[in-house]
N, C-alpha and C positions, 0 to 999 in steps of 0.2 A: 772621525769617519773610518780610519783604518782599523781601529779597535773593533768597531761594529762589524766590519767585513770579516775580521778574524774570528769574531764570535759566531758569525753565520757559518763559516767554514768549519769551526770546531763542532757546531751542532750537527752538521752533515756527517762529519767523521764519527761522532758519537752514535748517530743513527746507523751508519755503516757497521760499526763495531757491534751494535745491538743486533743487527741482522745476522752477523757472523755467529753470535752466541745462540740466537734462536735456531739457526740452521744446524748448529752443533747439537742442540737439544732435539732436533728433528721436528720442530714446530715450524714447518716451512711457510705456512700462510702468514704467520707473524713476521718471519724473516723477510718475506717478499714485501710486506707493508713497510717495514723499516727501510729497506734498501731502496724501494721506489721513492720514498719520501726524501732520502739522501740524494737520489738522482735528480729529483725535482729541484732541490737547492743548487746542486752543481750545474744544472741546466741554466738556472737564472744567473749564476756566476760565470757561465761559459767556461767551466773548468773541464776541458776535453779529456784530460787523463783520468780524472775521477769519474766522469760519465762512463768512460770505457770500462773502468773497474766495476762500476755498478752493473752495467750490462752483462759483463762476464760472469759476475756472481749470480745475477738473476737467471742467466742461462742454465747454470748447473743446478740451481735450486729448483727451478721449474721442472727440469728433467727428473730430478730425484723425487719431487712431489707427485709427479704423474708422468711416467716414462713414455706415454703415447704423445707427449708434447715435443717429440724429437725435432719437428720442423721449427717450432717456435724457439726452441733452445738454440738450434743452429743459426736461425735468423738473428737472434740477439748477439751471438758471437760474431757473426758476419758484420753486424752493425758496429760492434765494438772495434773490430779490426779496421773497418772503413774509417772510423773517426781518427785513428792513429796515423793514417797515411800521410797527412801533412805536417806531422811533428818530426823534429830531428831525431835521428836514430838513438842518440844517447838518452833522450828524454823518454823514450817509449819502450826500451828493452824489457824492463820489469813487467810492464802491463802486457806487452805483446807475449811475453813468456807465460803469463797467467792465462791469456786467451788460448794459446797453443796447448797448455796443460789441460784446460777444460775441454778442448776438442778431444784430447787424448782420453780423458775420463769417459766422455760420452761414447766414443767409438769402442772403448774397452767394454762398457756395459752393453753395447750393441753387438758384442762378440766379433768386432773387426780388429783383431789383436795386432796385426802388423801395422795397421794405420795408427792404432793407439801408441805403439812403441815408437813409431816415427815422430809423432807429435811430442811425446815425452822428451825424446832426445833433442829435437829442435828447440824446445823450451829450455832445456838445460844449457844449451850452447849460448843462450842470451843472458845467463845469470852468473853471479858470483857464487862460489860454493858455500858462502856464509849467509846467503839469503834465505828467508823463511819459505819463499815459494820453491826454492831449490830443495829444501827439506821435504816439502809436501810432495814434490815429484818423486823423490826417493821412496816415500811411502807407497805410492802407486806403482813404482817400478818393483818394489818388493812383492806386492800382490801379483804382479805380472810374472815375476820369476818363480814364485811359488807354483803358479799354474803350470809352468814348464819344467817343474821339478829341479830347478837350479837353486837348491836350498841355501847353500853357503852365500851365493851372490845376494839372495833375498835378505838373509840375516845381516850381511854387511851393509846393505842399503838402509835397513831399519836402524841399525846402531849409529850409522853416520847421521841419519835424519834426527835421531834423538839427541845426539851431541849438539847439532846445530840449534835445535829448538831450545835446549837447556841454556846454551850460551846466550841466545837472544832473550831468554826469560819468559817464553810464552807457555804458560802452564797448560792452557786449553789444548794447544797443538801437541804438547809433549804427551798428554794423556792419550791422545789418539795412537801415537806410536807405541807407547807403553802397552796399550791394549793389543795392538797387532803383535808385538813381541810376546806378550803373555799367551795369546792363543797359539802362536807358532810353537813356543816351547812346550806348551801343554800337548799339542798334537805330536811332538817328537818325544814325549814321555820324560822331558826334563822338567819335572814338576816344581822343584825348588826355585829354579830360575823363573818359571812361569808365575809362581806365587808372588815373587818379588815385583815383577812388572805389573801384574794385575792389581796388587795392593797400591802401588804408586798411581795407577790409573784411576782406581775407585776413589782415592782421596780427592782428586781433582773433580771428577764428575759429580760426586756428592756435593762438593762446595758450589759447583755451578748449577746444581739442581737439574742435571741432565739425567732424568729418571729412565729415559729410554735406554741409554747406554749403560747406566748403572745396573739395570735389571739383567742385562746380558753379562756384565762383568761378574756380578754376584753368582750367576749360574755357572760361569766358567770356574770361579774360585771354589764353588761347591764340588765340581767335578774333580778339580786338582786335589782338594783335601780328601775326597773319597778315595782316589787312587793312592794317596799317601797313607791310607788307613786311619785317617782322622775323621771318624763318623760324626763326632760332636760338632765340630766346626762345619763340616759338610752339610749337616742338617740345618744349622743356623743360617748359613749363606744361601742354601736352596730356598728356605722359607722367605728370606729377604728378597730373593729374585722373584718368587711367586707373588709376593705382596706388591712389588713395584710393577710387575708385568700386568697384574690385574688392574692396578691403578691406571696404567697407560693403555689398557686394552690391547695387550700383546699376547694372544692365546698360545702361539707357538713357543715363545720364550717360557711361558708358564708351564707348558707341557714338558719341555726339556728339563726344567728344574724339578718337576714332579717325577721324572725318570730317576733322578738322583735319590729322591725320597723313597721311591719304590725299591730301589736297590739297597738302601739302608735297612728297610723293613726285611728284605730277604736275608741280608747279612745277619740280622738279629733273629732269624728263624720265625719271622712274623708273616707267614704267607697270607693270612686273612687280610691284614691291612695292605699288604703289597697288591693283592688282587683288587681291593677296593680302589686304591690310587690308580692302578693301571686301567681299570674299566670305567672310572668316572672322570679322571683328569688327563689321561694320556691317549688311549686308543681313539676316543671320539674326535679329539682335536686333530690328530695326525690324519685320520681318515677324511675329515672334513676338508683339510688343506691339501690332501693328496701328497703328503710329504713322505717320499720314499725313505729318506734317512730316519725320520721320526718313526715310521712304521717298522723299520728295521730294529730300532731300539726297543719298541714295544714287543716285537717278537723275541728279542734277546731276553727281556724281562720275563715274558711268558714262559720261555724255555727254562729259566732258572726256577720259577715257581713250580713248573711241572716236575722238574728234577727233585725238588724238595718233597714233592708229593709222591715220589716213586714211579712217576709215569715217564720212563726213560725213552721209549719209542716216540711218544708224542713230543717230548723235549727235543729229540733229534730232528723230527719233522719241522718244528718251530725254528730251529737254528738253520735248517736248509732254506726256509723261507726268508729268514733274516739275511742270509748271504746274498740271495737274489736281489733283495731290496737294497742292500748296501752297494751292490754292483751297479744297480740302476742309479743310485745316488752318487756314484763315483767316490765312495768313502772307503779308500783302501785300508786304512787302519782298522776300521770296524769289520771289514771282510776278514782280515788276518785274525783279529780277536775272536770272531765267530768260528773260524776254522779251528783255532786253538781250543775253544770251549767244546767244539764238536769232538776233537781228539780226546779231550778229558772225559767226555761222556762215553765214548767208545772204550776207552781204557777201563773206566769203572764198570763197564758191562762185559769186560774181558774179550772184546773184539779187537785184538791187537793189530791185525792187518789194516782195518779201516782207521784205527787210531793213528797208525803210522802214516797212512795216505793223507789224512786230514792235517796232521802236523807238518808234513812236507809242503802242503799247499800254504799253510800259515807262514812257514819259514821263508818261502820264496817271496811272498808279498811283504812280510815285515822287513826282510833284508833289503829288498828293492827300495823300500821307503824309509830306510835308516831308523827303524823302530828297534833300537838296540836292547832296551829292557825287555820288550816282548820277545825278541829273538832269543835272548838268554833263557827265558821261561820256557819257550818252545823246545829249545835244545835239551833242557833238563828233563822235560816230560818225554821227549823222544828217546832219551837214554833208558827210561823205564819201560817203554813199549817196544822198542826196536833198536837194540844195542848196535847191531851191524850197520844199520842206516845212520845211527848217531856217529859211529866211528868214521864213516864216509864223509859226513858233513864236517866234523871237526878237522879231519885231515885236509880237506879242501880249503877250509877257512884258514887254517894255519899256514897253508902254502899260498894264501891270498888268491885263491881261485874261486870262481863262482860254483857253489855246489850243484846248481842246476843250470847248465849252459845252453841247452837246446831250447830256444825261446818258443818254438812251436808247441813242444810238449808242455811247457809251462802254461802257455795260454790255453791249450786244450783242457788242462787240469782244472781250471777255474769252474768249468761247467760240470765238474765231477758229480755234484749232488743235485742234478736236475730234478729228479723225482725221488725224494728220500724214501717214501713209502714203498716204492716199487722194488727196493732192494731185498725186502724181507720175504717176498713171496716166491713161488716156484715158477713153472713155465706159464707164459701168457697165452691167451687166446689170440692168434694172429689177426682174426677178423676184427676183434675189439681194438687191437693196436692200430690197424689201418683206419678204422672209424674215428678213433681219437685223433690221429694225425690229420686225416681229412678235415675234421671239424676245426682243428687248430689253425690250419693254413688257408681255409676256405676264403676268408674275407681279408686276409693280410696282404697288403701291397707294398709295405716297406721292406726293402731288400735286406737290410741289416737285421731287422726283427725276425724276418722269415728264416734267415740262416740260423739264428739262435734257436728258434722254435724247432726247426727241422733237426738240428744236431741234438737238442735235448730230448725230443720225442723218439728219435731213432735210437739213441743211447738207451732210453727206457724200454722201448719195444724189443730190442735185442738183448736186454739184460747185460749190457756191456759197461766196462769201466769208463771208456772214453769214446767220443765220436767227433770227427771233424768233417765238415762239408766243404770241399774245395770247388770253386767255380773256374771254368776254363775261359780265359780272355783271349779271343782269337787275334785281336789286334797286336798284342805283345807276345803271343804264344807262351803264356804263363798260367800257372795255377795260383789261385789266391783264396784267402779266407779271412774273415773277421771273427775273432774269438775273444771273449771277455778275459781280461787279466787285471784283477785288482781294481784298477781305475779305468773304467770305460772300456773301449775296444781298440784293438790295434790290428792293422792289416798286415798280413804276411804274404809274400809273393816269392815264387821260385820258378825256374824254367820248366816247361810242361813235360820235358823228357827226363826229369830227375826223380830218383827214388821209386818206391813202389807205386805211389799215387800217379807219378808221371808215366810209368810203364802202362798202368791201366788206362790212363787218358789217351795214350798214343795207340795202344793195341785194341782197346775195348774188351780185354780179357778180365775175368773175375779172378782175384787171388784170394785163396782161403788157406792161411798158414796155421796149422794145428800146433806146431812146436817151433816158435820163432828161432830159438838158439840152434836148432838142427836144420835150418833152411838157409842155404847160401844167399838167397835173395835179400835176407834181412841184415841190416847194418847194425851190428852189436855195439858199435862205438857210441851210438845215440844213448843207449841205456847206461853205458859206462859214464857218460858225461852227466846225465840227469839223475842217475840213481833209481830210475823207474825200471821195473822188471816187466818187459813185454813177453807175453806167453803166446797169445793167439791173435791173429790179424784177419780181418775180412775187408777186402778192398774191392770196390765195384764201381763201374761207370754209371753215370746218370745221363739220361737222354731226353731230348725234346720230342715234339710230335713228328718231326722229320727224321727221327731216329739218329740225329746228330748228337755226339757226346758234348754235353754242356758242363760236366763237372764230375767229381769223384767222391764217393763215400769212403772214409777210412775209419773202421771201428776196431777198437783194441780191447783185448782181455775180457772174454766171456766170464760172467760171475760163476762161482761154484767150481772153479778150476776145471771148467768144461771147455769144449771147443765149439766153434760156430758150425752148425749143422746145415744140411741141405735145405731144411725148412727155414733156417735163418736166411739163407741165400735167396730163397723164393720170396720171403717177406721183404728183404731189402730191395729186390727187383720191383715188387709192387709199390713199395714206398718211393723208389726212384722214379717210377713212371708218373706218379702224381706230383711229386715235389719238383721234378725236372720241369714240368709244364708251369707249375706255380712260380718257380724261380725265373723262368724265361719271361713270364707275364710281368713279374715284379720289376725285372730289368727294363722291359719296354715301358712300363708305367713310370718308372723313375726317370727314364730318358725323356718321356713325353712331358712329365711334370716340370722338369728343368727347363725344357723348351717353352712351356706355357708361362712359367714364372718370368723367364727372360723377356718373352714377348709382352707380358703384362707390365713389367718395369719400363720397357721401352715405350709402350703406349702411354702410360701415365706421364712419363717424362715428356713425351711429345705433346700431350694435351696441355700440360702446364706451360711448356715453352710457347705453344701457340697462343695461349691466353695472355701470357706476359708480352708477347710480340704485338698483339692487338692493342693492348693498353699503352705500350711504348710509343705507338705512332702518334698518340694524342696525349701530351703531357698533362693537359687540363683534366682529363678523365682517368689519370693513373690510378690503378687499383680497382677500377669500376667492375671488371669481370669477377674479381675475387669477392668483392662486397656483395654483388648481385647473387653470387653462388651461396654465400653465407646467409643472406636474407631468405633465399629460396629454401634452403635446407631447414632453417628455423620454422618457416611457415609450414613446410611439408611435415616436419616432425610433430608440430602442433595438431596437424590434421590426421595424424596416425599413419602417415606414409612411411614405409620402411623397406629394407632389403633392396631388391633389384630396381624397384620403381624409384627409390631414393637415389640409387647410384646413377640411373639414367638421367634424372633431373640434375644431379651434380655435374655430370659431364656436359649436358646441354647448356647449363648456366655458364660454365667456364668458356664455352665456345659460341655463345649466342651472338657475339658481335664479330665473328671471324669474317663475315662478309664485308666488313669495313676495309679489308685488304684491297677490295676493288673500288674503293672510293678515293677520289682525288684528294691530295693533302690540302690543297687550297680550300676545299669545301669542308673537309673533316676538321681541320684546325682553325677554321675561320672564327674570329671573335665578332659577336654581334649577330644581327638578324640575317637569315639566309634569304636569297631571292627565291622566286617560285621554281626556277629551273634547278637551283642548287638543292632546294628541299626535295624535289622530285628525284634528283640524283642520289641524295643520301638515303632516301627510302629504299633504294635498290639493294642496300646491304642485306635486308632480310631474305630476299630471293637468292642473292649470291651465297648467303650462309647456307641455304638449303641445297644449292647446287654443289657447293664444296663438300658438305657433310654427307650428302646422298651418294657421292662418288667415293667416299671413304668406306673401308670395311669395318663394320661393327659386329661383335659377336651377338648372338641371338638375344641375350638379355639387355643389350643396349641398342637394339634395332630402332627404337623410337626417338633416339637422340636428334636426328636431323629434323623431324617434325616438331619436336618440342622447341628446339633452339630457334627454328625459323618462324615460330608463331608468337614471338614475344611482343610484336607490335599489332597483333590482332585485337579487336575489341568485341565484347560480347554482343553488342548491338549490330555487328557486321560492318562497321564503318572503318575498321582498321586495314592494315596491309600486311602481307602482299596479296593474300587470297580473298580478303574480305569474308573470312569465316565468322560464324556467330555462335554464341552459346556453347553447347557441348560438342559442336563440330571442332572446337579448339581443344587440343589435348589439355588435360588438367595441368600438366607440367607447364604448358605454354601460358595458361591463365595465371599460374603462380609467378612465372617469370615476368609477366606484364606488370604485376604489382611491384615486384622487387626492382625492376629496371626503372620504372618511373620514380619510385621512391628515392632510389640512389641518385638519379639524375637531378631531382629538384632539391635534394639535401646536400649536394656536393658543393664544395667551395670552388670559386673561380678566382683567378688572380685579379680580376677586375671587380669582383663583388663578394660579399659574404654569402653564407647560406640563406636560402629563403626562410622567412620566419616560420617556425615549426607549426604554429597553429594554422597558418595558410596551407602548409603541406598536408596536414591531416584533414583540413576542410576539403581540399581537392580530392583526396582519396575517397572520403565519405560521399561527396557530391557525385563522383563518377562511378560509384558502385551501382551495378545493374546497367550501366551504359558502356563505360570503358572496361570496368573490372567485374569479375565474378563476385557476387555478393558473399558467398561462403568463404572465398579466399580472403576477402577484405575483413570479414568477421574474425577469421583465425589470425590474420595479421594484427588486428587491433587487440587480440587477446595476448599478444606477446608482451613481456615486461619491458619497461623502458631501459632497464639494465641490459637486457639482451640486445635491444636496438642500439644503444650507445656503444656497446662493446664491438659491434660491427661497424657502425657509422664512423667511429673514431679509430678504426683498425689502422695500425701503423702510425698513428699520431701520438705526439708526446702529451700524455695526460695522466693524472693520478686520481684514483678513486679510493678513498679511505673505506674502511670496513663499514662505518656508519652510513656513508654515501651509498655503498652497494646495497646495504639492507633497505635503505630508504627507496632506492630505485626499483628494487625487487617487489616492493609492496604495490607498485602502480603498473597496471597494464596501459597500453597506448590509449585504450578506450577511456580508462579512468583519467589519464593525463589530459586527454582531449577535453573532457568535461571540466577539469580544473582550468585549463587555458581559456575556455569560453566564458568562465566567470569573470565578473569585474574584480579588479584587484582587491578592492575593499571588502568583498564578500568571501574572499579566500581565508581559510583558517591558517594558523601559524605554520603547520607542517606543509600545507599546500603552497604557501609563499616560499618556504624553504626549498621545496623540491623544484619549483619553477626557477628560482634564482640560481640554484646550483646547476640545473640543466642548461639554462641559457648561457652561463659562464663557460660551460664545456662545449656547447653547440656552436656558439659564436663568441669566442673569447675576444676581449678588447685588444685590438692591435695597437702596437706602439709605432706611430708614424714618425 
């Protein structure tokens, strides 16, 4: 007997391992099937620890499979945590750590980074440093520290994780960390180390037939070999990546691999094939998926093609667009490379000042991100175009000083190439400039985007090298701005009385400096620190409708060695009057939006808490409100109801029994038949529901919630309660609720009886169509699949549906199933007998007394 039990446990463990492997291959549906089957066995064996493990694994797999299943995933983790409460601490540490780790993963993916880090650390505290789970947490900590630019800590985490996994002998897990290390070293330009880790990873993923990950690793290897100058292997690996990506239907992976192939064509001076790959395999995919990073690569490739074709100005414009796209994608390395390529283009066209400016931008970003190989290339090119600036950089580096210390000017400089084409022309028509700015800001309500647009368009309109828009914060008496710098945006703040901008903010004066180095108001130390040469400055206040100062424009260095004219001042005043109002509106909109989102979160939380409280009063009907909501949504969607009408129905369904708050416990929880007085008393819950909800505030789109919720006991023949409405006098939502409510009531278990026979349930609904229920609602309800019905009916119950069962249940609507149930058993075909038998086993499983 003991051998048999051990075999059963072994089978469950094998299923669990199979689930891990399928999850590793990204075949989440198969992984779920295996792990749910393992869980079923562990349930039978009452192996609490293993059940908790299964729940934890299912939680993370469900989330990765479809990240809108956040609630389901967190519920599974909560269930797993609950199971462990009665175990001794020593028995549950490892599993509790896994649960906490999975909380951390989900919160990280939800961008709740501090919560994620907290759970990672709590999980680590429960484990030995030699545990596999500890190594997995180190992998996720490495990803976290990469996000916060703590590169060395991240590498240490990955190397420690890899050592633990190798000691344990888990090749599958080792390959995950090898891939992480390979990608990291590739991004740091340490290509030989990257190659070693990626080859180790691909060896394992190919053995495990994990084509999803293999396609990505081959693509990364292709990139590494291309950077090392090995075009032959780069092409071979890129083709492998494409083949696997197409096999697994991974268009983005395929498009990135085709970028490598296009670059190889360019390197071989084969522009024709490069254009073909770009226009057929790269640009359409990235445009379809709105991938900023991918579109940036496409622009880089297009620029190289245009350069080969001698179209230098067009190539410069393309690189300017690539920079903007990479900034949007937070891809600092590619921003730096694009600035380097821009410097190279300017050098080749003998525009040395612009070449120097581009290379300084590239150097700031590459040094900030520890891109040492690229930094050396930039320094070498800078020597060719601006030896004085190169000397400044080398001296600062040798003294271990930062070549560009003033962070504000560094951040300003990232927007340097806002409108590449505007640099080549002469004076602009000021009315056209105003029209363009007005069009750009007209519909924009996002404050950060608005700041970027205004700075970019003002810089272009005034033909200036740099423009910063500072906003005045009354509460802190500070000026602040958000300006792109390599990766994303960074906010800078300083006291409102500091510097030229502060002086303008406090006095309202306009400052127009024609020769900065001969004006005592200009601080020359800033240029000494940054290496930037400031020549001309225009600084002007920005005002709202009440003529209050809301911010300051600071524009530097008019192009063409010119100074800012009176016409420029007039144009900036005009820009300021419209943008000042737009910024004020955006700030108010942002504040209002935050308040609305907070109110909405509070409201949703309140609704769910109320619904849970209602069900908690009567343990017999636990989950009733949630199931009625799910049935109602299913019927409504089948009827084509969507949007605000569906949202109203959902809220009404959750709250339809709130009136039971006013019903005595002795009546509400009574087992057996109610007396006439008790029945009359319990009927009052419908009118109480209306009174409660009618006195709650609902926004306009939810104004029908009280009426819908309170009418769930009305009947279409007018014999219902509490108003005895009939037909279409009853809200459609109420008529839907009536079906859902009755169906759930008569199909729910009671501790003193099983569920009503299902054929009797369907007979009742059919018989009462046109009397109790709306015929159209009943027809739509009976058009739902029994798979849909079962998934709601058995909500939160322990049951397993294999793929074959699911497919079988999806073939039958309730109407079809009713027809089968009405047949004599002898007249049912084989499949009909099978579907009835499986359904009955799930609907009323045999209890072990």
